[in-house]
mmJSON file of the N, C-alpha and C atoms, coordinates in Angstrom:
{"data_MODEL":{"atom_site":{
"group_PDB":["ATOM","ATOM","ATOM","ATOM","ATOM","ATOM","ATOM","ATOM","ATOM","ATOM","ATOM","ATOM","ATOM","ATOM","ATOM","ATOM","ATOM","ATOM","ATOM","ATOM","ATOM","ATOM","ATOM","ATOM","ATOM","ATOM","ATOM","ATOM","ATOM","ATOM","ATOM","ATOM","ATOM","ATOM","ATOM","ATOM","ATOM","ATOM","ATOM","ATOM","ATOM","ATOM","ATOM","ATOM","ATOM","ATOM","ATOM","ATOM","ATOM","ATOM","ATOM","ATOM","ATOM","ATOM","ATOM","ATOM","ATOM","ATOM","ATOM","ATOM","ATOM","ATOM","ATOM","ATOM","ATOM","ATOM","ATOM","ATOM","ATOM","ATOM","ATOM","ATOM","ATOM","ATOM","ATOM","ATOM","ATOM","ATOM","ATOM","ATOM","ATOM","ATOM","ATOM","ATOM","ATOM","ATOM","ATOM","ATOM","ATOM","ATOM","ATOM","ATOM","ATOM","ATOM","ATOM","ATOM","ATOM","ATOM","ATOM","ATOM","ATOM","ATOM","ATOM","ATOM","ATOM","ATOM","ATOM","ATOM","ATOM","ATOM","ATOM","ATOM","ATOM","ATOM","ATOM","ATOM","ATOM","ATOM","ATOM","ATOM","ATOM","ATOM","ATOM","ATOM","ATOM","ATOM","ATOM","ATOM","ATOM","ATOM","ATOM","ATOM","ATOM","ATOM","ATOM","ATOM","ATOM","ATOM","ATOM","ATOM","ATOM","ATOM","ATOM","ATOM","ATOM","ATOM","ATOM","ATOM","ATOM","ATOM","ATOM","ATOM","ATOM","ATOM","ATOM","ATOM","ATOM","ATOM","ATOM","ATOM","ATOM","ATOM","ATOM","ATOM","ATOM","ATOM","ATOM","ATOM","ATOM","ATOM","ATOM","ATOM","ATOM","ATOM","ATOM","ATOM","ATOM","ATOM","ATOM","ATOM","ATOM","ATOM","ATOM"],
"id":[1,2,3,4,5,6,7,8,9,10,11,12,13,14,15,16,17,18,19,20,21,22,23,24,25,26,27,28,29,30,31,32,33,34,35,36,37,38,39,40,41,42,43,44,45,46,47,48,49,50,51,52,53,54,55,56,57,58,59,60,61,62,63,64,65,66,67,68,69,70,71,72,73,74,75,76,77,78,79,80,81,82,83,84,85,86,87,88,89,90,91,92,93,94,95,96,97,98,99,100,101,102,103,104,105,106,107,108,109,110,111,112,113,114,115,116,117,118,119,120,121,122,123,124,125,126,127,128,129,130,131,132,133,134,135,136,137,138,139,140,141,142,143,144,145,146,147,148,149,150,151,152,153,154,155,156,157,158,159,160,161,162,163,164,165,166,167,168,169,170,171,172,173,174,175,176,177,178,179,180,181,182,183],
"type_symbol":["N","C","C","N","C","C","N","C","C","N","C","C","N","C","C","N","C","C","N","C","C","N","C","C","N","C","C","N","C","C","N","C","C","N","C","C","N","C","C","N","C","C","N","C","C","N","C","C","N","C","C","N","C","C","N","C","C","N","C","C","N","C","C","N","C","C","N","C","C","N","C","C","N","C","C","N","C","C","N","C","C","N","C","C","N","C","C","N","C","C","N","C","C","N","C","C","N","C","C","N","C","C","N","C","C","N","C","C","N","C","C","N","C","C","N","C","C","N","C","C","N","C","C","N","C","C","N","C","C","N","C","C","N","C","C","N","C","C","N","C","C","N","C","C","N","C","C","N","C","C","N","C","C","N","C","C","N","C","C","N","C","C","N","C","C","N","C","C","N","C","C","N","C","C","N","C","C","N","C","C","N","C","C"],
"label_atom_id":["N","CA","C","N","CA","C","N","CA","C","N","CA","C","N","CA","C","N","CA","C","N","CA","C","N","CA","C","N","CA","C","N","CA","C","N","CA","C","N","CA","C","N","CA","C","N","CA","C","N","CA","C","N","CA","C","N","CA","C","N","CA","C","N","CA","C","N","CA","C","N","CA","C","N","CA","C","N","CA","C","N","CA","C","N","CA","C","N","CA","C","N","CA","C","N","CA","C","N","CA","C","N","CA","C","N","CA","C","N","CA","C","N","CA","C","N","CA","C","N","CA","C","N","CA","C","N","CA","C","N","CA","C","N","CA","C","N","CA","C","N","CA","C","N","CA","C","N","CA","C","N","CA","C","N","CA","C","N","CA","C","N","CA","C","N","CA","C","N","CA","C","N","CA","C","N","CA","C","N","CA","C","N","CA","C","N","CA","C","N","CA","C","N","CA","C","N","CA","C","N","CA","C","N","CA","C","N","CA","C","N","CA","C"],
"label_alt_id":[null,null,null,null,null,null,null,null,null,null,null,null,null,null,null,null,null,null,null,null,null,null,null,null,null,null,null,null,null,null,null,null,null,null,null,null,null,null,null,null,null,null,null,null,null,null,null,null,null,null,null,null,null,null,null,null,null,null,null,null,null,null,null,null,null,null,null,null,null,null,null,null,null,null,null,null,null,null,null,null,null,null,null,null,null,null,null,null,null,null,null,null,null,null,null,null,null,null,null,null,null,null,null,null,null,null,null,null,null,null,null,null,null,null,null,null,null,null,null,null,null,null,null,null,null,null,null,null,null,null,null,null,null,null,null,null,null,null,null,null,null,null,null,null,null,null,null,null,null,null,null,null,null,null,null,null,null,null,null,null,null,null,null,null,null,null,null,null,null,null,null,null,null,null,null,null,null,null,null,null,null,null,null],
"label_comp_id":["UNK","UNK","UNK","UNK","UNK","UNK","UNK","UNK","UNK","UNK","UNK","UNK","UNK","UNK","UNK","UNK","UNK","UNK","UNK","UNK","UNK","UNK","UNK","UNK","UNK","UNK","UNK","UNK","UNK","UNK","UNK","UNK","UNK","UNK","UNK","UNK","UNK","UNK","UNK","UNK","UNK","UNK","UNK","UNK","UNK","UNK","UNK","UNK","UNK","UNK","UNK","UNK","UNK","UNK","UNK","UNK","UNK","UNK","UNK","UNK","UNK","UNK","UNK","UNK","UNK","UNK","UNK","UNK","UNK","UNK","UNK","UNK","UNK","UNK","UNK","UNK","UNK","UNK","UNK","UNK","UNK","UNK","UNK","UNK","UNK","UNK","UNK","UNK","UNK","UNK","UNK","UNK","UNK","UNK","UNK","UNK","UNK","UNK","UNK","UNK","UNK","UNK","UNK","UNK","UNK","UNK","UNK","UNK","UNK","UNK","UNK","UNK","UNK","UNK","UNK","UNK","UNK","UNK","UNK","UNK","UNK","UNK","UNK","UNK","UNK","UNK","UNK","UNK","UNK","UNK","UNK","UNK","UNK","UNK","UNK","UNK","UNK","UNK","UNK","UNK","UNK","UNK","UNK","UNK","UNK","UNK","UNK","UNK","UNK","UNK","UNK","UNK","UNK","UNK","UNK","UNK","UNK","UNK","UNK","UNK","UNK","UNK","UNK","UNK","UNK","UNK","UNK","UNK","UNK","UNK","UNK","UNK","UNK","UNK","UNK","UNK","UNK","UNK","UNK","UNK","UNK","UNK","UNK"],
"label_asym_id":["A","A","A","A","A","A","A","A","A","A","A","A","A","A","A","A","A","A","A","A","A","A","A","A","A","A","A","A","A","A","A","A","A","A","A","A","A","A","A","A","A","A","A","A","A","A","A","A","A","A","A","A","A","A","A","A","A","A","A","A","A","A","A","A","A","A","A","A","A","A","A","A","A","A","A","A","A","A","A","A","A","A","A","A","A","A","A","A","A","A","A","A","A","A","A","A","A","A","A","A","A","A","A","A","A","A","A","A","A","A","A","A","A","A","A","A","A","A","A","A","A","A","A","A","A","A","A","A","A","A","A","A","A","A","A","A","A","A","A","A","A","A","A","A","A","A","A","A","A","A","A","A","A","A","A","A","A","A","A","A","A","A","A","A","A","A","A","A","A","A","A","A","A","A","A","A","A","A","A","A","A","A","A"],
"label_entity_id":["1","1","1","1","1","1","1","1","1","1","1","1","1","1","1","1","1","1","1","1","1","1","1","1","1","1","1","1","1","1","1","1","1","1","1","1","1","1","1","1","1","1","1","1","1","1","1","1","1","1","1","1","1","1","1","1","1","1","1","1","1","1","1","1","1","1","1","1","1","1","1","1","1","1","1","1","1","1","1","1","1","1","1","1","1","1","1","1","1","1","1","1","1","1","1","1","1","1","1","1","1","1","1","1","1","1","1","1","1","1","1","1","1","1","1","1","1","1","1","1","1","1","1","1","1","1","1","1","1","1","1","1","1","1","1","1","1","1","1","1","1","1","1","1","1","1","1","1","1","1","1","1","1","1","1","1","1","1","1","1","1","1","1","1","1","1","1","1","1","1","1","1","1","1","1","1","1","1","1","1","1","1","1"],
"label_seq_id":[1,1,1,2,2,2,3,3,3,4,4,4,5,5,5,6,6,6,7,7,7,8,8,8,9,9,9,10,10,10,11,11,11,12,12,12,13,13,13,14,14,14,15,15,15,16,16,16,17,17,17,18,18,18,19,19,19,20,20,20,21,21,21,22,22,22,23,23,23,24,24,24,25,25,25,26,26,26,27,27,27,28,28,28,29,29,29,30,30,30,31,31,31,32,32,32,33,33,33,34,34,34,35,35,35,36,36,36,37,37,37,38,38,38,39,39,39,40,40,40,41,41,41,42,42,42,43,43,43,44,44,44,45,45,45,46,46,46,47,47,47,48,48,48,49,49,49,50,50,50,51,51,51,52,52,52,53,53,53,54,54,54,55,55,55,56,56,56,57,57,57,58,58,58,59,59,59,60,60,60,61,61,61],
"pdbx_PDB_ins_code":[null,null,null,null,null,null,null,null,null,null,null,null,null,null,null,null,null,null,null,null,null,null,null,null,null,null,null,null,null,null,null,null,null,null,null,null,null,null,null,null,null,null,null,null,null,null,null,null,null,null,null,null,null,null,null,null,null,null,null,null,null,null,null,null,null,null,null,null,null,null,null,null,null,null,null,null,null,null,null,null,null,null,null,null,null,null,null,null,null,null,null,null,null,null,null,null,null,null,null,null,null,null,null,null,null,null,null,null,null,null,null,null,null,null,null,null,null,null,null,null,null,null,null,null,null,null,null,null,null,null,null,null,null,null,null,null,null,null,null,null,null,null,null,null,null,null,null,null,null,null,null,null,null,null,null,null,null,null,null,null,null,null,null,null,null,null,null,null,null,null,null,null,null,null,null,null,null,null,null,null,null,null,null],
"Cartn_x":[9.794,9.094,7.658,7.077,5.68,5.436,6.368,6.201,6.301,6.811,6.951,5.766,4.854,3.694,2.75,2.008,1.086,-0.127,-0.923,-2.067,-3.074,-3.317,-4.27,-3.791,-2.526,-1.987,-2.011,-1.635,-1.654,-3.066,-4.027,-5.428,-5.904,-5.522,-5.911,-5.336,-4.075,-3.443,-4.111,-4.48,-5.1,-6.496,-7.088,-8.415,-8.37,-7.174,-7.017,-7.052,-7.387,-7.264,-5.783,-5.467,-4.069,-3.236,-3.807,-3.059,-2.699,-3.668,-3.405,-2.454,-2.616,-1.73,-0.289,-0.093,1.255,1.864,1.065,1.563,1.961,1.132,1.438,2.681,2.887,4.1,5.339,5.213,6.325,6.573,5.495,5.641,6.327,5.931,6.517,8.017,8.42,9.854,10.566,9.919,10.511,10.655,9.612,9.676,10.881,11.075,12.182,13.522,13.653,14.89,15.169,14.121,14.257,14.458,14.367,14.552,13.325,12.161,10.912,10.614,10.247,9.968,8.727,8.66,7.49,6.181,6.218,4.99,4.542,5.473,5.114,4.64,5.286,4.863,3.46,3.173,1.846,0.795,1.099,0.153,-0.091,0.972,0.842,0.007,0.272,-0.476,-1.946,-2.225,-3.625,-4.343,-3.682,-4.289,-4.579,-3.644,-3.861,-5.028,-5.063,-6.138,-7.479,-7.523,-8.772,-9.319,-8.431,-8.865,-9.103,-8.725,-8.932,-8.115,-6.932,-6.102,-5.076,-5.133,-4.088,-4.02,-5.144,-5.116,-4.515,-4.874,-4.314,-2.8,-2.301,-0.861,-0.109,-0.544,0.277,0.055,-1.009,-1.171,-0.287,-0.068,0.785,2.256,2.592,3.994,4.386],
"Cartn_y":[17.689,18.096,18.498,18.012,18.327,19.829,20.594,22.041,22.642,21.878,22.364,21.983,21.134,20.74,21.92,21.918,23.018,22.889,23.933,24.003,22.885,22.555,21.5,20.145,19.843,18.568,18.511,19.612,19.654,19.45,20.097,19.944,18.505,17.902,16.51,15.58,15.79,14.946,15.107,16.309,16.551,15.948,15.59,14.983,13.471,12.896,11.443,10.955,9.682,9.092,8.868,8.538,8.498,7.468,6.316,5.301,5.76,6.345,6.84,8.031,8.883,10.037,9.578,8.616,8.093,7.537,6.824,6.268,7.389,8.412,9.518,10.275,10.39,11.048,10.244,8.904,8.059,8.254,8.344,8.597,9.934,10.941,12.27,12.227,11.524,11.388,10.644,9.614,8.84,9.697,10.494,11.401,12.334,12.873,13.797,13.098,11.861,11.099,10.819,10.679,10.387,11.647,12.817,14.066,14.547,14.037,14.472,15.895,16.757,18.152,18.225,19.239,19.394,19.474,20.127,20.236,18.873,18.056,16.723,15.849,15.989,15.233,15.645,16.941,17.439,16.865,16.893,16.362,14.872,14.123,12.679,12.378,13.076,12.837,13.201,14.317,14.709,13.666,13.167,12.144,10.882,10.447,9.25,9.429,10.572,10.821,10.928,11.69,11.879,10.576,9.688,8.42,7.338,7.604,6.625,5.368,5.469,4.305,3.976,4.641,4.481,3.077,2.494,1.152,0.128,0.203,-0.736,-0.602,0.616,0.842,0.294,0.63,0.203,-1.242,-1.861,-3.303,-4.069,-3.488,-4.134,-3.959,-2.862,-2.567,-3.189],
"Cartn_z":[3.035,1.832,2.128,3.208,3.51,3.498,4.042,4.065,2.66,1.694,0.32,-0.561,-0.044,-0.836,-1.006,-2.098,-2.304,-1.371,-1.32,-0.396,-0.64,-1.891,-2.22,-1.692,-1.854,-1.375,0.146,0.783,2.245,2.764,2.151,2.547,2.359,1.24,0.974,2.029,2.39,3.396,4.76,5.108,6.406,6.509,5.369,5.381,5.612,5.638,5.732,7.178,7.349,8.68,8.97,10.202,10.617,9.855,9.528,8.783,7.384,6.686,5.338,5.359,6.359,6.478,6.701,7.573,7.83,6.553,5.777,4.523,3.558,3.447,2.537,2.98,4.272,4.751,4.385,4.416,3.968,2.476,1.696,0.258,0.014,0.773,0.62,0.868,1.912,2.218,1.087,0.573,-0.529,-1.783,-2.083,-3.228,-3.087,-1.889,-1.664,-1.884,-1.388,-1.564,-3.037,-3.82,-5.246,-6.074,-5.438,-6.161,-6.907,-6.529,-7.161,-6.699,-7.619,-7.267,-6.37,-5.513,-4.662,-5.459,-6.625,-7.421,-7.938,-8.416,-8.886,-7.728,-6.575,-5.399,-4.984,-5.012,-4.666,-5.603,-6.892,-7.881,-7.668,-7.413,-7.207,-5.97,-4.872,-3.642,-3.804,-4.451,-4.687,-5.528,-6.542,-7.399,-6.605,-5.784,-4.967,-4.007,-3.338,-2.371,-3.095,-4.182,-4.927,-5.483,-5.9,-6.485,-5.446,-4.212,-3.138,-3.3,-3.884,-4.175,-3.088,-1.972,-0.959,-0.389,-0.036,0.563,-0.39,-1.665,-2.634,-2.704,-2.649,-2.747,-1.55,-0.339,0.786,1.166,0.688,0.89,-0.092,-1.272,-2.271,-1.934,-1.236,-0.96,0.306],
"occupancy":[1.0,1.0,1.0,1.0,1.0,1.0,1.0,1.0,1.0,1.0,1.0,1.0,1.0,1.0,1.0,1.0,1.0,1.0,1.0,1.0,1.0,1.0,1.0,1.0,1.0,1.0,1.0,1.0,1.0,1.0,1.0,1.0,1.0,1.0,1.0,1.0,1.0,1.0,1.0,1.0,1.0,1.0,1.0,1.0,1.0,1.0,1.0,1.0,1.0,1.0,1.0,1.0,1.0,1.0,1.0,1.0,1.0,1.0,1.0,1.0,1.0,1.0,1.0,1.0,1.0,1.0,1.0,1.0,1.0,1.0,1.0,1.0,1.0,1.0,1.0,1.0,1.0,1.0,1.0,1.0,1.0,1.0,1.0,1.0,1.0,1.0,1.0,1.0,1.0,1.0,1.0,1.0,1.0,1.0,1.0,1.0,1.0,1.0,1.0,1.0,1.0,1.0,1.0,1.0,1.0,1.0,1.0,1.0,1.0,1.0,1.0,1.0,1.0,1.0,1.0,1.0,1.0,1.0,1.0,1.0,1.0,1.0,1.0,1.0,1.0,1.0,1.0,1.0,1.0,1.0,1.0,1.0,1.0,1.0,1.0,1.0,1.0,1.0,1.0,1.0,1.0,1.0,1.0,1.0,1.0,1.0,1.0,1.0,1.0,1.0,1.0,1.0,1.0,1.0,1.0,1.0,1.0,1.0,1.0,1.0,1.0,1.0,1.0,1.0,1.0,1.0,1.0,1.0,1.0,1.0,1.0,1.0,1.0,1.0,1.0,1.0,1.0,1.0,1.0,1.0,1.0,1.0,1.0],
"B_iso_or_equiv":[0.0,0.0,0.0,0.0,0.0,0.0,0.0,0.0,0.0,0.0,0.0,0.0,0.0,0.0,0.0,0.0,0.0,0.0,0.0,0.0,0.0,0.0,0.0,0.0,0.0,0.0,0.0,0.0,0.0,0.0,0.0,0.0,0.0,0.0,0.0,0.0,0.0,0.0,0.0,0.0,0.0,0.0,0.0,0.0,0.0,0.0,0.0,0.0,0.0,0.0,0.0,0.0,0.0,0.0,0.0,0.0,0.0,0.0,0.0,0.0,0.0,0.0,0.0,0.0,0.0,0.0,0.0,0.0,0.0,0.0,0.0,0.0,0.0,0.0,0.0,0.0,0.0,0.0,0.0,0.0,0.0,0.0,0.0,0.0,0.0,0.0,0.0,0.0,0.0,0.0,0.0,0.0,0.0,0.0,0.0,0.0,0.0,0.0,0.0,0.0,0.0,0.0,0.0,0.0,0.0,0.0,0.0,0.0,0.0,0.0,0.0,0.0,0.0,0.0,0.0,0.0,0.0,0.0,0.0,0.0,0.0,0.0,0.0,0.0,0.0,0.0,0.0,0.0,0.0,0.0,0.0,0.0,0.0,0.0,0.0,0.0,0.0,0.0,0.0,0.0,0.0,0.0,0.0,0.0,0.0,0.0,0.0,0.0,0.0,0.0,0.0,0.0,0.0,0.0,0.0,0.0,0.0,0.0,0.0,0.0,0.0,0.0,0.0,0.0,0.0,0.0,0.0,0.0,0.0,0.0,0.0,0.0,0.0,0.0,0.0,0.0,0.0,0.0,0.0,0.0,0.0,0.0,0.0],
"pdbx_formal_charge":[null,null,null,null,null,null,null,null,null,null,null,null,null,null,null,null,null,null,null,null,null,null,null,null,null,null,null,null,null,null,null,null,null,null,null,null,null,null,null,null,null,null,null,null,null,null,null,null,null,null,null,null,null,null,null,null,null,null,null,null,null,null,null,null,null,null,null,null,null,null,null,null,null,null,null,null,null,null,null,null,null,null,null,null,null,null,null,null,null,null,null,null,null,null,null,null,null,null,null,null,null,null,null,null,null,null,null,null,null,null,null,null,null,null,null,null,null,null,null,null,null,null,null,null,null,null,null,null,null,null,null,null,null,null,null,null,null,null,null,null,null,null,null,null,null,null,null,null,null,null,null,null,null,null,null,null,null,null,null,null,null,null,null,null,null,null,null,null,null,null,null,null,null,null,null,null,null,null,null,null,null,null,null],
"auth_seq_id":[1,1,1,2,2,2,3,3,3,4,4,4,5,5,5,6,6,6,7,7,7,8,8,8,9,9,9,10,10,10,11,11,11,12,12,12,13,13,13,14,14,14,15,15,15,16,16,16,17,17,17,18,18,18,19,19,19,20,20,20,21,21,21,22,22,22,23,23,23,24,24,24,25,25,25,26,26,26,27,27,27,28,28,28,29,29,29,30,30,30,31,31,31,32,32,32,33,33,33,34,34,34,35,35,35,36,36,36,37,37,37,38,38,38,39,39,39,40,40,40,41,41,41,42,42,42,43,43,43,44,44,44,45,45,45,46,46,46,47,47,47,48,48,48,49,49,49,50,50,50,51,51,51,52,52,52,53,53,53,54,54,54,55,55,55,56,56,56,57,57,57,58,58,58,59,59,59,60,60,60,61,61,61],
"auth_comp_id":["UNK","UNK","UNK","UNK","UNK","UNK","UNK","UNK","UNK","UNK","UNK","UNK","UNK","UNK","UNK","UNK","UNK","UNK","UNK","UNK","UNK","UNK","UNK","UNK","UNK","UNK","UNK","UNK","UNK","UNK","UNK","UNK","UNK","UNK","UNK","UNK","UNK","UNK","UNK","UNK","UNK","UNK","UNK","UNK","UNK","UNK","UNK","UNK","UNK","UNK","UNK","UNK","UNK","UNK","UNK","UNK","UNK","UNK","UNK","UNK","UNK","UNK","UNK","UNK","UNK","UNK","UNK","UNK","UNK","UNK","UNK","UNK","UNK","UNK","UNK","UNK","UNK","UNK","UNK","UNK","UNK","UNK","UNK","UNK","UNK","UNK","UNK","UNK","UNK","UNK","UNK","UNK","UNK","UNK","UNK","UNK","UNK","UNK","UNK","UNK","UNK","UNK","UNK","UNK","UNK","UNK","UNK","UNK","UNK","UNK","UNK","UNK","UNK","UNK","UNK","UNK","UNK","UNK","UNK","UNK","UNK","UNK","UNK","UNK","UNK","UNK","UNK","UNK","UNK","UNK","UNK","UNK","UNK","UNK","UNK","UNK","UNK","UNK","UNK","UNK","UNK","UNK","UNK","UNK","UNK","UNK","UNK","UNK","UNK","UNK","UNK","UNK","UNK","UNK","UNK","UNK","UNK","UNK","UNK","UNK","UNK","UNK","UNK","UNK","UNK","UNK","UNK","UNK","UNK","UNK","UNK","UNK","UNK","UNK","UNK","UNK","UNK","UNK","UNK","UNK","UNK","UNK","UNK"],
"auth_asym_id":["A","A","A","A","A","A","A","A","A","A","A","A","A","A","A","A","A","A","A","A","A","A","A","A","A","A","A","A","A","A","A","A","A","A","A","A","A","A","A","A","A","A","A","A","A","A","A","A","A","A","A","A","A","A","A","A","A","A","A","A","A","A","A","A","A","A","A","A","A","A","A","A","A","A","A","A","A","A","A","A","A","A","A","A","A","A","A","A","A","A","A","A","A","A","A","A","A","A","A","A","A","A","A","A","A","A","A","A","A","A","A","A","A","A","A","A","A","A","A","A","A","A","A","A","A","A","A","A","A","A","A","A","A","A","A","A","A","A","A","A","A","A","A","A","A","A","A","A","A","A","A","A","A","A","A","A","A","A","A","A","A","A","A","A","A","A","A","A","A","A","A","A","A","A","A","A","A","A","A","A","A","A","A"],
"auth_atom_id":["N","CA","C","N","CA","C","N","CA","C","N","CA","C","N","CA","C","N","CA","C","N","CA","C","N","CA","C","N","CA","C","N","CA","C","N","CA","C","N","CA","C","N","CA","C","N","CA","C","N","CA","C","N","CA","C","N","CA","C","N","CA","C","N","CA","C","N","CA","C","N","CA","C","N","CA","C","N","CA","C","N","CA","C","N","CA","C","N","CA","C","N","CA","C","N","CA","C","N","CA","C","N","CA","C","N","CA","C","N","CA","C","N","CA","C","N","CA","C","N","CA","C","N","CA","C","N","CA","C","N","CA","C","N","CA","C","N","CA","C","N","CA","C","N","CA","C","N","CA","C","N","CA","C","N","CA","C","N","CA","C","N","CA","C","N","CA","C","N","CA","C","N","CA","C","N","CA","C","N","CA","C","N","CA","C","N","CA","C","N","CA","C","N","CA","C","N","CA","C","N","CA","C","N","CA","C","N","CA","C","N","CA","C"],
"pdbx_PDB_model_num":[1,1,1,1,1,1,1,1,1,1,1,1,1,1,1,1,1,1,1,1,1,1,1,1,1,1,1,1,1,1,1,1,1,1,1,1,1,1,1,1,1,1,1,1,1,1,1,1,1,1,1,1,1,1,1,1,1,1,1,1,1,1,1,1,1,1,1,1,1,1,1,1,1,1,1,1,1,1,1,1,1,1,1,1,1,1,1,1,1,1,1,1,1,1,1,1,1,1,1,1,1,1,1,1,1,1,1,1,1,1,1,1,1,1,1,1,1,1,1,1,1,1,1,1,1,1,1,1,1,1,1,1,1,1,1,1,1,1,1,1,1,1,1,1,1,1,1,1,1,1,1,1,1,1,1,1,1,1,1,1,1,1,1,1,1,1,1,1,1,1,1,1,1,1,1,1,1,1,1,1,1,1,1]
}}}
């Protein structure tokens, strides 16, 4: 699904450190398994990156 993300989401992911990027790639795979559209996945990832909520999410999961 990574290749299906929009330019903004791809750019946001590339700005992350390796730990956060790895987590987002796992989320992307999970979104694809759940049938989430690439556009919704892109929006969700951009929101997570923009809000800086990644550490809270993967520490809770």
